[in-house]
DSSP file (Angstrom, degrees, kcal/mol; ACC not computed):
  #  RESIDUE AA STRUCTURE BP1 BP2  ACC     N-H-->O    O-->H-N    N-H-->O    O-->H-N    TCO  KAPPA ALPHA  PHI   PSI    X-CA   Y-CA   Z-CA
    1    1 A X     >        0   0    0      0, 0.0     4,-2.4     0, 0.0     3,-0.5   0.000 360.0 360.0 360.0 -29.3  -19.4  -19.7  -19.4
    2    2 A X  H  >  +     0   0    0      1,-0.3     4,-2.0     2,-0.2     5,-0.2   0.887 360.0  53.2 -56.7 -40.0  -17.8  -22.2  -21.8
    3    3 A X  H  > S+     0   0    0      1,-0.2     4,-1.7     2,-0.2    -1,-0.3   0.857 109.7  49.1 -65.1 -32.8  -14.4  -20.7  -21.4
    4    4 A X  H  > S+     0   0    0     -3,-0.5     4,-1.2     2,-0.2    -2,-0.2   0.881 108.0  53.1 -72.0 -38.8  -14.7  -21.1  -17.6
    5    5 A X  H  < S+     0   0    0     -4,-2.4    -2,-0.2     1,-0.2    -1,-0.2   0.867 111.9  46.2 -64.3 -35.1  -15.8  -24.7  -17.9
    6    6 A X  H >< S+     0   0    0     -4,-2.0     3,-1.7    -5,-0.2    -1,-0.2   0.867 106.2  60.4 -71.3 -36.3  -12.7  -25.4  -20.0
    7    7 A X  H >< S+     0   0    0     -4,-1.7     3,-1.6     1,-0.3    -2,-0.2   0.749  90.3  67.8 -66.7 -23.9  -10.5  -23.4  -17.5
    8    8 A X  T 3< S+     0   0    0     -4,-1.2    -1,-0.3     1,-0.3    -2,-0.1   0.592  99.4  53.2 -73.1  -5.2  -11.4  -25.8  -14.6
    9    9 A X  T <  S+     0   0    0     -3,-1.7    -1,-0.3    -4,-0.1    -2,-0.2   0.337  83.4 125.4-103.3   3.5   -9.4  -28.4  -16.6
   10   10 A X    <   -     0   0    0     -3,-1.6     6,-0.1     1,-0.1    -3,-0.0  -0.226  66.6-129.8 -62.3 151.4   -6.3  -26.2  -16.8
   11   11 A X  S    S+     0   0    0      4,-0.1     2,-0.5     5,-0.0    -1,-0.1   0.863  90.2  82.6 -68.6 -35.0   -3.1  -27.7  -15.6
   12   12 A X  S  > S-     0   0    0      1,-0.2     4,-1.5     2,-0.0     3,-0.4  -0.602  70.8-152.7 -77.5 119.8   -2.4  -24.5  -13.6
   13   13 A X  H  > S+     0   0    0     -2,-0.5     4,-2.4     1,-0.2     5,-0.2   0.851  94.9  57.8 -60.7 -37.3   -4.2  -24.8  -10.2
   14   14 A X  H  > S+     0   0    0      1,-0.2     4,-2.3     2,-0.2    -1,-0.2   0.868 104.1  52.9 -62.5 -35.8   -4.5  -21.0  -10.0
   15   15 A X  H  > S+     0   0    0     -3,-0.4     4,-2.1     2,-0.2    -1,-0.2   0.889 108.5  50.2 -66.0 -38.9   -6.3  -20.9  -13.3
   16   16 A X  H  X S+     0   0    0     -4,-1.5     4,-2.1     2,-0.2    -2,-0.2   0.938 112.2  46.5 -63.6 -46.7   -8.8  -23.4  -12.0
   17   17 A X  H  X S+     0   0    0     -4,-2.4     4,-2.5     1,-0.2    -2,-0.2   0.882 111.0  52.2 -65.0 -38.0   -9.5  -21.4   -8.8
   18   18 A X  H  X S+     0   0    0     -4,-2.3     4,-2.3     2,-0.2    -1,-0.2   0.890 108.0  52.1 -64.4 -38.6   -9.8  -18.2  -10.8
   19   19 A X  H  X S+     0   0    0     -4,-2.1     4,-2.4     2,-0.2    -2,-0.2   0.915 109.9  48.9 -63.7 -42.7  -12.4  -19.9  -13.1
   20   20 A X  H  X S+     0   0    0     -4,-2.1     4,-2.5     2,-0.2    -2,-0.2   0.939 111.1  49.9 -61.2 -47.2  -14.4  -21.0  -10.0
   21   21 A X  H  X S+     0   0    0     -4,-2.5     4,-2.1     1,-0.2    -2,-0.2   0.884 111.4  48.5 -61.0 -39.0  -14.2  -17.5   -8.5
   22   22 A X  H  X S+     0   0    0     -4,-2.3     4,-2.4     2,-0.2    -1,-0.2   0.902 110.2  51.7 -68.1 -40.5  -15.4  -16.0  -11.8
   23   23 A X  H  X S+     0   0    0     -4,-2.4     4,-2.9     2,-0.2     5,-0.2   0.922 109.0  51.6 -58.9 -43.9  -18.3  -18.5  -12.1
   24   24 A X  H  X S+     0   0    0     -4,-2.5     4,-2.6     1,-0.2     5,-0.2   0.937 109.5  48.5 -60.2 -48.6  -19.3  -17.6   -8.5
   25   25 A X  H  X S+     0   0    0     -4,-2.1     4,-1.8     1,-0.2    -1,-0.2   0.914 113.7  46.9 -59.5 -43.0  -19.4  -13.9   -9.3
   26   26 A X  H  X S+     0   0    0     -4,-2.4     4,-2.5     1,-0.2     7,-0.2   0.915 112.9  48.6 -65.2 -42.3  -21.5  -14.5  -12.5
   27   27 A X  H  < S+     0   0    0     -4,-2.9     7,-0.2     1,-0.2    -2,-0.2   0.861 110.6  50.9 -67.6 -35.5  -23.9  -16.8  -10.7
   28   28 A X  H  < S+     0   0    0     -4,-2.6     3,-0.3    -5,-0.2    -1,-0.2   0.866 116.2  41.2 -69.3 -35.1  -24.4  -14.4   -7.8
   29   29 A X  H  < S+     0   0    0     -4,-1.8     2,-0.4     1,-0.3    -2,-0.2   0.821 131.2  24.2 -79.0 -32.3  -25.1  -11.5  -10.3
   30   30 A X    ><  -     0   0    0     -4,-2.5     3,-2.4    -5,-0.2     4,-0.3  -0.811  63.3-168.0-138.9  93.1  -27.2  -13.7  -12.6
   31   31 A X  G >  S+     0   0    0     -2,-0.4     3,-1.3     1,-0.3     4,-0.5   0.657  82.1  78.9 -58.0 -15.3  -28.9  -16.8  -11.0
   32   32 A X  G 3  S+     0   0    0      1,-0.3     4,-0.4     2,-0.2    -1,-0.3   0.657  84.1  65.0 -67.2 -12.8  -29.8  -18.0  -14.5
   33   33 A X  G X> S+     0   0    0     -3,-2.4     4,-1.8    -7,-0.2     3,-0.6   0.753  82.8  77.9 -76.7 -25.9  -26.1  -19.1  -14.7
   34   34 A X  H <> S+     0   0    0     -3,-1.3     4,-2.3    -4,-0.3     3,-0.2   0.903  90.3  50.8 -56.6 -47.6  -26.6  -21.7  -12.0
   35   35 A X  H 3> S+     0   0    0     -4,-0.5     4,-2.5     1,-0.2    -1,-0.3   0.840 107.4  55.9 -60.4 -29.3  -28.4  -24.3  -14.2
   36   36 A X  H <> S+     0   0    0     -3,-0.6     4,-2.2    -4,-0.4    -1,-0.2   0.903 107.7  47.9 -66.7 -39.6  -25.5  -23.9  -16.6
   37   37 A X  H  X S+     0   0    0     -4,-1.8     4,-2.2    -3,-0.2    -2,-0.2   0.912 111.9  50.2 -65.3 -42.1  -23.1  -24.8  -13.9
   38   38 A X  H  X S+     0   0    0     -4,-2.3     4,-2.1     2,-0.2    -2,-0.2   0.915 110.4  49.3 -62.6 -43.3  -25.3  -27.8  -12.9
   39   39 A X  H  X S+     0   0    0     -4,-2.5     4,-1.6     1,-0.2    -1,-0.2   0.905 110.3  50.6 -64.5 -40.0  -25.4  -29.0  -16.5
   40   40 A X  H  X S+     0   0    0     -4,-2.2     4,-1.1     1,-0.2    -1,-0.2   0.884 107.6  54.4 -63.3 -37.7  -21.6  -28.7  -16.8
   41   41 A X  H >< S+     0   0    0     -4,-2.2     3,-0.5     1,-0.2    -2,-0.2   0.915 106.3  52.1 -61.1 -43.0  -21.3  -30.7  -13.5
   42   42 A X  H 3< S+     0   0    0     -4,-2.1    -1,-0.2     1,-0.2    -2,-0.2   0.877 115.5  40.7 -59.1 -38.3  -23.4  -33.5  -15.1
   43   43 A X  H 3< S+     0   0    0     -4,-1.6    -1,-0.2    -5,-0.1    -2,-0.2   0.564 101.1  91.8 -90.2  -9.5  -21.2  -33.6  -18.1
   44   44 A X  S << S-     0   0    0     -4,-1.1     2,-0.1    -3,-0.5    -3,-0.0  -0.270  75.0-110.9 -86.7 168.6  -17.8  -33.3  -16.4
   45   45 A X     >  -     0   0    0     -2,-0.0     4,-2.7     1,-0.0     5,-0.2  -0.281  48.4 -85.2 -84.0-179.1  -15.4  -35.8  -15.0
   46   46 A X  H  > S+     0   0    0      1,-0.2     4,-1.8     2,-0.2     5,-0.1   0.884 128.7  48.4 -59.9 -42.0  -14.8  -36.3  -11.3
   47   47 A X  H  > S+     0   0    0      2,-0.2     4,-1.7     1,-0.2    -1,-0.2   0.933 112.9  47.8 -64.5 -45.9  -12.2  -33.5  -11.1
   48   48 A X  H  > S+     0   0    0      1,-0.2     4,-2.7     2,-0.2     5,-0.2   0.893 108.5  55.3 -61.6 -40.0  -14.4  -31.1  -12.9
   49   49 A X  H  X S+     0   0    0     -4,-2.7     4,-2.9     1,-0.2     5,-0.2   0.882 103.7  55.4 -60.7 -37.9  -17.4  -31.9  -10.7
   50   50 A X  H  X S+     0   0    0     -4,-1.8     4,-2.1    -5,-0.2    -1,-0.2   0.947 111.7  42.3 -60.6 -47.8  -15.3  -31.1   -7.7
   51   51 A X  H  X S+     0   0    0     -4,-1.7     4,-2.0     2,-0.2    -2,-0.2   0.889 115.7  48.9 -66.8 -39.6  -14.6  -27.6   -9.0
   52   52 A X  H  X S+     0   0    0     -4,-2.7     4,-2.2     2,-0.2    -2,-0.2   0.883 110.5  51.0 -68.8 -37.7  -18.1  -27.0  -10.2
   53   53 A X  H  X S+     0   0    0     -4,-2.9     4,-2.6    -5,-0.2    -2,-0.2   0.900 108.8  52.2 -62.2 -40.6  -19.5  -28.2   -6.9
   54   54 A X  H  X S+     0   0    0     -4,-2.1     4,-2.7    -5,-0.2    -2,-0.2   0.893 107.8  51.8 -61.7 -40.4  -17.2  -25.8   -5.2
   55   55 A X  H  X S+     0   0    0     -4,-2.0     4,-1.4     2,-0.2    -2,-0.2   0.916 110.1  48.8 -63.3 -42.7  -18.6  -23.0   -7.5
   56   56 A X  H  X S+     0   0    0     -4,-2.2     4,-0.9     2,-0.2     7,-0.2   0.930 112.8  47.8 -62.5 -44.5  -22.1  -23.9   -6.5
   57   57 A X  H >< S+     0   0    0     -4,-2.6     3,-0.8     1,-0.2    -2,-0.2   0.926 111.8  48.5 -62.3 -45.8  -21.3  -23.9   -2.8
   58   58 A X  H 3< S+     0   0    0     -4,-2.7    -1,-0.2     1,-0.2    -2,-0.2   0.734  99.2  68.8 -69.0 -21.4  -19.5  -20.6   -3.0
   59   59 A X  H 3< S-     0   0    0     -4,-1.4    -1,-0.2    -3,-0.2     3,-0.2   0.861 107.5-127.7 -64.4 -34.1  -22.4  -19.1   -4.9
   60   60 A X    X<  -     0   0    0     -4,-0.9     3,-2.0    -3,-0.8    -1,-0.2  -0.492  36.5 -43.3 113.4 178.2  -24.4  -19.4   -1.7
   61   61 A X  G >  S+     0   0    0      1,-0.3     3,-1.6     2,-0.2     4,-0.5   0.567 111.3  85.9 -63.9  -9.1  -27.7  -20.8   -0.5
   62   62 A X  G 3  S+     0   0    0      1,-0.3     4,-0.5    -3,-0.2    -1,-0.3   0.716  83.7  62.1 -63.0 -17.1  -29.6  -19.4   -3.5
   63   63 A X  G <> S+     0   0    0     -3,-2.0     4,-3.0    -7,-0.2     5,-0.3   0.683  81.9  84.2 -79.7 -17.5  -28.5  -22.7   -5.2
   64   64 A X  H <> S+     0   0    0     -3,-1.6     4,-2.6     1,-0.2     5,-0.2   0.938  91.8  41.7 -55.4 -56.7  -30.4  -24.9   -2.7
   65   65 A X  H  > S+     0   0    0     -4,-0.5     4,-2.0     1,-0.2    -1,-0.2   0.856 116.2  51.0 -63.4 -30.4  -33.9  -24.8   -4.4
   66   66 A X  H  > S+     0   0    0     -4,-0.5     4,-2.2     2,-0.2    -1,-0.2   0.930 111.7  46.1 -70.3 -44.8  -32.3  -25.1   -7.8
   67   67 A X  H  X S+     0   0    0     -4,-3.0     4,-2.7     2,-0.2    -2,-0.2   0.892 111.1  53.5 -63.4 -39.3  -30.3  -28.2   -6.8
   68   68 A X  H  X S+     0   0    0     -4,-2.6     4,-1.4    -5,-0.3    -1,-0.2   0.931 109.7  47.5 -61.6 -45.5  -33.3  -29.7   -5.1
   69   69 A X  H  X S+     0   0    0     -4,-2.0     4,-0.5     1,-0.2     3,-0.2   0.910 113.6  47.6 -62.4 -41.9  -35.4  -29.3   -8.3
   70   70 A X  H >X S+     0   0    0     -4,-2.2     4,-1.2     1,-0.2     3,-1.1   0.878 107.4  57.0 -66.0 -37.4  -32.6  -30.8  -10.4
   71   71 A X  H 3< S+     0   0    0     -4,-2.7    -1,-0.2     1,-0.2    -2,-0.2   0.820  94.1  68.3 -63.7 -30.9  -32.2  -33.7   -7.9
   72   72 A X  H 3< S+     0   0    0     -4,-1.4    -1,-0.2     1,-0.2    -2,-0.2   0.786 113.7  27.4 -61.0 -27.2  -35.9  -34.7   -8.3
   73   73 A X  H << S+     0   0    0     -3,-1.1     2,-0.4    -4,-0.5    -1,-0.2   0.521  94.3 106.0-112.6  -8.2  -35.2  -35.8  -11.9
   74   74 A X     <  +     0   0    0     -4,-1.2    35,-0.1     1,-0.2    34,-0.1  -0.613  37.4 175.6 -77.9 124.2  -31.5  -36.8  -11.8
   75   75 A X        +     0   0    0     -2,-0.4     2,-0.6    33,-0.1    -1,-0.2   0.559  47.7 100.4-103.9 -11.1  -31.2  -40.6  -11.8
   76   76 A X    >>  -     0   0    0      1,-0.2     4,-2.5     2,-0.0     3,-0.7  -0.662  57.3-157.4 -83.2 120.4  -27.4  -40.8  -12.0
   77   77 A X  H 3> S+     0   0    0     -2,-0.6     4,-2.2     1,-0.2    -1,-0.2   0.836  91.9  61.0 -63.2 -33.7  -25.9  -41.6   -8.6
   78   78 A X  H 3> S+     0   0    0      1,-0.2     4,-0.5     2,-0.2    -1,-0.2   0.806 111.6  39.4 -66.6 -27.8  -22.5  -40.1   -9.6
   79   79 A X  H X> S+     0   0    0     -3,-0.7     4,-1.9     2,-0.2     3,-0.8   0.875 111.7  55.8 -84.5 -43.3  -24.2  -36.8  -10.2
   80   80 A X  H 3X S+     0   0    0     -4,-2.5     4,-3.1     1,-0.2     5,-0.2   0.849  98.9  64.7 -57.0 -34.1  -26.4  -37.0   -7.1
   81   81 A X  H 3X S+     0   0    0     -4,-2.2     4,-1.8     1,-0.2    -1,-0.2   0.898 105.5  42.5 -55.8 -42.7  -23.3  -37.5   -5.0
   82   82 A X  H <X S+     0   0    0     -3,-0.8     4,-2.1    -4,-0.5    -1,-0.2   0.861 111.5  54.1 -75.7 -36.0  -22.1  -34.0   -5.9
   83   83 A X  H  X S+     0   0    0     -4,-1.9     4,-2.7     1,-0.2    -2,-0.2   0.949 111.4  47.4 -58.1 -46.9  -25.5  -32.5   -5.4
   84   84 A X  H  X S+     0   0    0     -4,-3.1     4,-2.9     1,-0.2     5,-0.2   0.872 108.3  53.6 -63.3 -39.0  -25.6  -34.1   -2.0
   85   85 A X  H  X S+     0   0    0     -4,-1.8     4,-1.7    -5,-0.2    -1,-0.2   0.919 112.2  44.7 -63.2 -42.9  -22.1  -32.9   -1.1
   86   86 A X  H  X S+     0   0    0     -4,-2.1     4,-0.9     2,-0.2    -2,-0.2   0.943 115.5  46.9 -65.7 -47.5  -23.1  -29.3   -1.9
   87   87 A X  H >< S+     0   0    0     -4,-2.7     3,-0.7     1,-0.2     4,-0.3   0.894 111.3  51.4 -64.0 -39.9  -26.4  -29.4   -0.1
   88   88 A X  H >< S+     0   0    0     -4,-2.9     3,-1.7     1,-0.2    -1,-0.2   0.867 102.1  61.1 -64.0 -35.6  -24.8  -31.0    3.0
   89   89 A X  H 3< S+     0   0    0     -4,-1.7    -1,-0.2     1,-0.3    -2,-0.2   0.761  96.1  60.7 -64.6 -23.9  -22.2  -28.3    3.1
   90   90 A X  T X< S-     0   0    0     -4,-0.9     3,-1.4    -3,-0.7    -1,-0.3   0.607  91.1-171.5 -77.8 -10.3  -25.0  -25.8    3.6
   91   91 A X  T X>  +     0   0    0     -3,-1.7     3,-2.2    -4,-0.3     4,-0.5  -0.253  61.1   6.1  61.6-137.1  -25.9  -27.6    6.8
   92   92 A X  H >> S+     0   0    0      1,-0.3     3,-1.0     2,-0.2     4,-0.5   0.764 121.3  70.6 -53.0 -30.2  -29.1  -26.6    8.5
   93   93 A X  H <4 S+     0   0    0     -3,-1.4    -1,-0.3     1,-0.3     4,-0.2   0.782 105.7  37.4 -61.3 -27.5  -30.0  -24.2    5.7
   94   94 A X  H <> S+     0   0    0     -3,-2.2     4,-2.4    -7,-0.3    -1,-0.3   0.460  89.7  97.5-103.3  -1.6  -30.8  -27.2    3.4
   95   95 A X  H <X S+     0   0    0     -3,-1.0     4,-2.7    -4,-0.5     5,-0.2   0.922  83.4  45.8 -57.0 -52.8  -32.3  -29.6    5.9
   96   96 A X  H  X S+     0   0    0     -4,-0.5     4,-2.0     1,-0.2    -1,-0.2   0.889 114.2  49.6 -63.0 -37.9  -36.0  -28.9    5.2
   97   97 A X  H  > S+     0   0    0     -4,-0.2     4,-1.0     2,-0.2    -1,-0.2   0.896 111.8  48.7 -66.0 -39.9  -35.5  -29.1    1.4
   98   98 A X  H >< S+     0   0    0     -4,-2.4     3,-0.6     1,-0.2     4,-0.5   0.913 109.5  51.5 -66.2 -42.7  -33.6  -32.4    1.8
   99   99 A X  H >< S+     0   0    0     -4,-2.7     3,-1.6     1,-0.2     4,-0.3   0.891 104.3  58.3 -61.5 -38.7  -36.3  -33.9    4.0
  100  100 A X  H >< S+     0   0    0     -4,-2.0     3,-1.6     1,-0.3    -1,-0.2   0.811  94.3  66.6 -60.7 -29.0  -38.9  -32.9    1.4
  101  101 A X  G X< S+     0   0    0     -4,-1.0     3,-2.0    -3,-0.6    -1,-0.3   0.715  81.2  77.5 -65.9 -18.9  -37.0  -35.0   -1.1
  102  102 A X  G <  S+     0   0    0     -3,-1.6    -1,-0.3    -4,-0.5    -2,-0.2   0.766  91.1  54.9 -60.9 -23.1  -38.0  -38.1    0.9
  103  103 A X  G <  S+     0   0    0     -3,-1.6    -1,-0.3    -4,-0.3    -2,-0.2   0.461  85.8 117.3 -87.4  -1.7  -41.4  -37.7   -0.8
  104  104 A X    <   -     0   0    0     -3,-2.0     6,-0.1     2,-0.1    -3,-0.0  -0.290  68.3-136.7 -66.8 149.4  -39.9  -37.8   -4.3
  105  105 A X  S    S+     0   0    0    -33,-0.1     2,-0.8     1,-0.0    -1,-0.1   0.655  84.9  93.2 -73.4 -17.0  -40.7  -40.6   -6.7
  106  106 A X     >  -     0   0    0      1,-0.2     4,-2.1   -34,-0.1     3,-0.3  -0.702  60.6-164.6 -87.5 109.7  -37.0  -40.6   -7.5
  107  107 A X  H  > S+     0   0    0     -2,-0.8     4,-2.5     1,-0.2     5,-0.2   0.848  90.2  56.8 -61.4 -34.9  -35.2  -43.2   -5.4
  108  108 A X  H  > S+     0   0    0      1,-0.2     4,-2.2     2,-0.2    -1,-0.2   0.883 107.3  48.7 -64.8 -37.0  -31.8  -41.7   -6.3
  109  109 A X  H  > S+     0   0    0     -3,-0.3     4,-2.6     2,-0.2    -2,-0.2   0.904 111.0  49.9 -68.3 -41.4  -33.0  -38.3   -5.0
  110  110 A X  H  X S+     0   0    0     -4,-2.1     4,-2.4     2,-0.2    -2,-0.2   0.917 111.8  48.6 -63.2 -42.0  -34.2  -39.9   -1.8
  111  111 A X  H  X S+     0   0    0     -4,-2.5     4,-2.3     2,-0.2    -2,-0.2   0.910 111.6  48.7 -64.3 -42.4  -30.9  -41.7   -1.3
  112  112 A X  H  X S+     0   0    0     -4,-2.2     4,-2.6     2,-0.2     5,-0.2   0.920 110.8  51.2 -62.4 -43.4  -28.9  -38.5   -1.9
  113  113 A X  H  X S+     0   0    0     -4,-2.6     4,-2.6     1,-0.2     5,-0.2   0.912 110.2  49.3 -61.6 -42.8  -31.1  -36.6    0.6
  114  114 A X  H  X S+     0   0    0     -4,-2.4     4,-2.3     2,-0.2    -1,-0.2   0.922 112.0  47.6 -62.5 -44.3  -30.6  -39.3    3.2
  115  115 A X  H  X S+     0   0    0     -4,-2.3     4,-2.0     2,-0.2    -2,-0.2   0.899 113.2  48.6 -64.0 -40.6  -26.8  -39.3    2.7
  116  116 A X  H  X S+     0   0    0     -4,-2.6     4,-2.2     2,-0.2    -2,-0.2   0.914 111.9  48.6 -66.5 -42.3  -26.7  -35.5    2.9
  117  117 A X  H  X S+     0   0    0     -4,-2.6     4,-2.4     2,-0.2     7,-0.2   0.881 109.3  53.0 -66.2 -37.0  -28.8  -35.4    6.0
  118  118 A X  H  < S+     0   0    0     -4,-2.3    -1,-0.2    -5,-0.2    -2,-0.2   0.918 109.6  49.0 -61.5 -42.2  -26.6  -38.0    7.7
  119  119 A X  H  < S+     0   0    0     -4,-2.0    -2,-0.2     1,-0.2    -1,-0.2   0.883 109.2  52.0 -65.2 -38.2  -23.6  -35.9    6.9
  120  120 A X  H >< S+     0   0    0     -4,-2.2     3,-0.7     1,-0.2    -1,-0.2   0.899  90.1 169.0 -64.9 -40.4  -25.3  -32.8    8.3
  121  121 A X  G ><  +     0   0    0     -4,-2.4     3,-2.7     1,-0.2     4,-0.4  -0.427  52.0  20.3  73.2-132.0  -26.0  -34.8   11.5
  122  122 A X  G >  S+     0   0    0      1,-0.3     3,-1.7    -2,-0.2     4,-0.4   0.787 117.1  61.1 -50.0 -41.8  -27.3  -33.1   14.7
  123  123 A X  G <  S+     0   0    0     -3,-0.7    -1,-0.3     1,-0.3     4,-0.3   0.710 106.0  50.8 -61.3 -15.7  -28.6  -30.0   13.0
  124  124 A X  G <> S+     0   0    0     -3,-2.7     4,-2.4    -7,-0.2    -1,-0.3   0.519  83.4  94.7 -95.1  -6.6  -31.0  -32.2   11.0
  125  125 A X  H <> S+     0   0    0     -3,-1.7     4,-3.1    -4,-0.4     5,-0.3   0.899  80.9  50.1 -57.8 -48.9  -32.4  -34.2   14.0
  126  126 A X  H  > S+     0   0    0     -4,-0.4     4,-2.1     1,-0.2    -1,-0.2   0.925 114.3  45.1 -57.9 -45.5  -35.5  -32.1   14.7
  127  127 A X  H  > S+     0   0    0     -4,-0.3     4,-2.4     1,-0.2    -1,-0.2   0.888 114.5  49.1 -65.6 -38.7  -36.6  -32.3   11.1
  128  128 A X  H  X S+     0   0    0     -4,-2.4     4,-2.1     2,-0.2    -2,-0.2   0.905 109.7  51.0 -68.0 -41.1  -35.8  -36.0   10.8
  129  129 A X  H  < S+     0   0    0     -4,-3.1     4,-0.3    -5,-0.2    -2,-0.2   0.902 112.3  47.3 -62.2 -40.6  -37.7  -36.8   14.0
  130  130 A X  H >< S+     0   0    0     -4,-2.1     3,-1.4    -5,-0.3    -2,-0.2   0.925 112.0  49.8 -64.9 -44.8  -40.7  -34.9   12.7
  131  131 A X  H >< S+     0   0    0     -4,-2.4     3,-1.9     1,-0.3    -2,-0.2   0.811  99.2  66.5 -64.8 -30.2  -40.5  -36.7    9.3
  132  132 A X  T 3< S+     0   0    0     -4,-2.1    -1,-0.3     1,-0.3    -2,-0.2   0.626 101.2  50.4 -67.4 -11.6  -40.3  -40.0   11.1
  133  133 A X  T <  S+     0   0    0     -3,-1.4    -1,-0.3    -4,-0.3    -2,-0.2   0.212  85.2 130.8-107.4  12.3  -43.9  -39.4   12.2
  134  134 A X    <   -     0   0    0     -3,-1.9     6,-0.1     2,-0.1    -3,-0.1  -0.242  62.2-135.7 -64.6 151.6  -45.1  -38.6    8.7
  135  135 A X  S    S+     0   0    0      4,-0.0     2,-0.7     5,-0.0    -1,-0.1   0.690  87.7  91.0 -78.8 -19.3  -48.2  -40.3    7.3
  136  136 A X  S  > S-     0   0    0      1,-0.2     4,-2.6    -5,-0.1     5,-0.2  -0.693  71.9-153.0 -77.2 114.5  -46.3  -40.7    4.1
  137  137 A X  H  > S+     0   0    0     -2,-0.7     4,-2.6     1,-0.2     5,-0.2   0.841  91.6  53.1 -62.1 -35.5  -44.7  -44.2    4.5
  138  138 A X  H  > S+     0   0    0      2,-0.2     4,-2.6     1,-0.2    -1,-0.2   0.931 111.3  45.8 -65.9 -44.7  -41.8  -43.4    2.2
  139  139 A X  H  > S+     0   0    0      1,-0.2     4,-2.7     2,-0.2     5,-0.2   0.928 113.3  51.0 -60.8 -45.5  -40.9  -40.2    4.1
  140  140 A X  H  X S+     0   0    0     -4,-2.6     4,-2.3     1,-0.2    -2,-0.2   0.914 112.6  45.0 -59.5 -46.4  -41.3  -42.1    7.4
  141  141 A X  H  X S+     0   0    0     -4,-2.6     4,-2.4     2,-0.2    -1,-0.2   0.928 113.2  49.7 -66.3 -46.0  -39.0  -44.9    6.3
  142  142 A X  H  X S+     0   0    0     -4,-2.6     4,-2.0     1,-0.2    -2,-0.2   0.931 112.8  46.9 -59.1 -46.3  -36.3  -42.6    4.8
  143  143 A X  H  X S+     0   0    0     -4,-2.7     4,-2.7     1,-0.2    -1,-0.2   0.915 111.3  52.4 -62.4 -42.7  -36.2  -40.5    8.0
  144  144 A X  H  X S+     0   0    0     -4,-2.3     4,-2.4    -5,-0.2    -1,-0.2   0.890 107.3  51.8 -61.2 -40.6  -36.0  -43.7   10.2
  145  145 A X  H  X S+     0   0    0     -4,-2.4     4,-2.2     2,-0.2    -1,-0.2   0.933 111.9  45.6 -62.3 -46.2  -33.1  -45.0    8.2
  146  146 A X  H  X S+     0   0    0     -4,-2.0     4,-1.6     1,-0.2    -2,-0.2   0.917 111.4  52.8 -65.2 -41.9  -31.2  -41.7    8.6
  147  147 A X  H  <>S+     0   0    0     -4,-2.7     5,-3.1     1,-0.2     4,-0.2   0.916 108.9  50.0 -59.8 -42.2  -32.0  -41.6   12.3
  148  148 A X  H ><5S+     0   0    0     -4,-2.4     3,-1.6     1,-0.2    -1,-0.2   0.915 108.3  52.5 -62.0 -41.8  -30.7  -45.1   12.8
  149  149 A X  H 3<5S+     0   0    0     -4,-2.2    -1,-0.2     1,-0.3    -2,-0.2   0.808 109.1  50.8 -63.7 -27.5  -27.5  -44.2   11.0
  150  150 A X  T 3<5S-     0   0    0     -4,-1.6    -1,-0.3     2,-0.2    -2,-0.2   0.423 123.1-108.1 -88.4   1.4  -27.2  -41.2   13.4
  151  151 A X  T < 5S+     0   0    0     -3,-1.6     2,-0.6     1,-0.2    -3,-0.2   0.719  76.3 134.0  81.6  21.4  -27.7  -43.6   16.3
  152  152 A X      < +     0   0    0     -5,-3.1    -1,-0.2    -6,-0.2    -2,-0.2  -0.921  14.4 156.4-106.9 115.9  -31.2  -42.4   17.2
  153  153 A X        +     0   0    0     -2,-0.6     2,-0.6     1,-0.1    -1,-0.1   0.583  54.4  68.3-115.1 -15.2  -33.5  -45.3   17.8
  154  154 A X              0   0    0      1,-0.1    -1,-0.1     0, 0.0     0, 0.0  -0.925 360.0 360.0-112.4 117.0  -36.3  -43.9   20.0
  155  155 A X              0   0    0     -2,-0.6    -1,-0.1    -3,-0.1   -23,-0.0   0.324 360.0 360.0-153.8 360.0  -38.6  -41.4   18.5
């Protein structure tokens, strides 16, 4: 995998895309590669993160539970931003997992989940409306904030 992580920094754009495609194939065949991609994303610069995020997205929804688990302990907003972008791109498929992050002790994870759900928008409404009635005050507040950002005030 190291050679692929280096290749996403290549000057030639085709080499970068080929590295992403190879990462995707490896991750689909062997899910144990996914945490390696996530760790490389943490250590990379903004350009590298974009390509690594693309690799995670193209790998498919099997990355959702792994990203959610990683988000629970990630405190860096610059990394959470990319986790959120990937999770939001999965749309409805990641909604319930993102809503569950509202109960996390990690404020950065809750913020990322809220931003991702806001980006998902309408497909997240039912889950957000349900979460807004949670007995967990943190979940309730997080859901309410996202609903307000989506222009939903009555629930």
